[in-house]
N, C-alpha and C positions, 0 to 999 in steps of 0.2 A: 338745731335742725330746722330748717325752714319747710313749712308744709307745702308751699308752691314754690317750684324751682323753674329754671329756664329749660324750655324744651316741653313742659308739660302741657297736655290739651286741657284747657278750661272752659266752664261755661259761665257767661255773665248773667248774674241774678238778679240785679236792678239797674235801674237808669235807662237811658234812651237806647241803649243796645241790648237790653234784656233778652235773653234766650239766645244769643249769639254765641257760636263756638270758635274757638281759635287757639294756636299754640302760644306759648308766652316766649316772648322775644328777650326780654330782660326784666329784672327784678332790681328795683331802686329802693331800698328800704321798705317802707309800707306801700309802694305804688308799683304796678306791674304794667308793661306794654305788651298788648295781646295782637297778634296779627289780623290784619283787616277789621279791627273793632276800634271804635271811637276815632275815626279818621277825621282829621282836621285838614285845612287849606292854610299854607303858610307862604307868606310873600318872602322870597329870599333873594338877597343880592348876590349877584355873580362873584365868584372867586376864581380869577385866573390861575393862581398859583395852585390851587387844589384841582383844576380842570373841572370846576362846578358851574354850570350855567345857571343864571338868574331865572326868576319867573315865579309863578305859583306852583308850589310843590305839595302834593296830598301825601300826609304821614299820619303814623298812630300817636294818639296822645296817651297819657297814662291813666290808669283807672286804678282807684284805691283796691288794695288786696282782700278787703272786706267784702268787695262787690263781686268777687268771683268765687267759684268753687271748682275744685278738680272733678274732671269728667270720668265717669266709671263706664267703661265700654261694656261690662257685664250687664249692667241694669238700664244702660243708655241715660243716665240721669248725672247731675253733679251732686257730689257727696261730700260730706265732712271728712277729715283726714285726722288720724291720731298718730302717735309715736309710740313704738313697741321695742322693747330690748329683747334681742333672741338669747338663747343660751350662751352662744359665743361672744357675748358683750356687744354685738353690733346692734345699732339702732336703725330700724326701718320705719318707713311710712307705711300706714294701713288705712284701708277705709273703715270707718266707723260702723256702717250699716251691716257688713258681712265678715270684717276682720281680715279680708285679702290683702295680701301685700301689693303695694303700688309698684308697678314695673318702671324702672327709670334708668 
């Protein structure tokens, strides 16, 4: 079970974007793409078959998963996440600080 999943709200804890918050767009192994964080400019060639114009496109680059933490709205901070098995054998993600179950 992954500690960070698509759709989670995360806080960047290191790097040039430290302190920024955003939603996870996609998880690629040990890298995550976060909305409006780590933006890069990419020169793209036009592709008429896909109806895609060329030019300079600004998009998100990946960040290593160790540089983000799951955002806890109760404490308004980024926090570590653990995995707990319930009595009915389901596994759920919980915040380490207070043991609350992560809504997902």
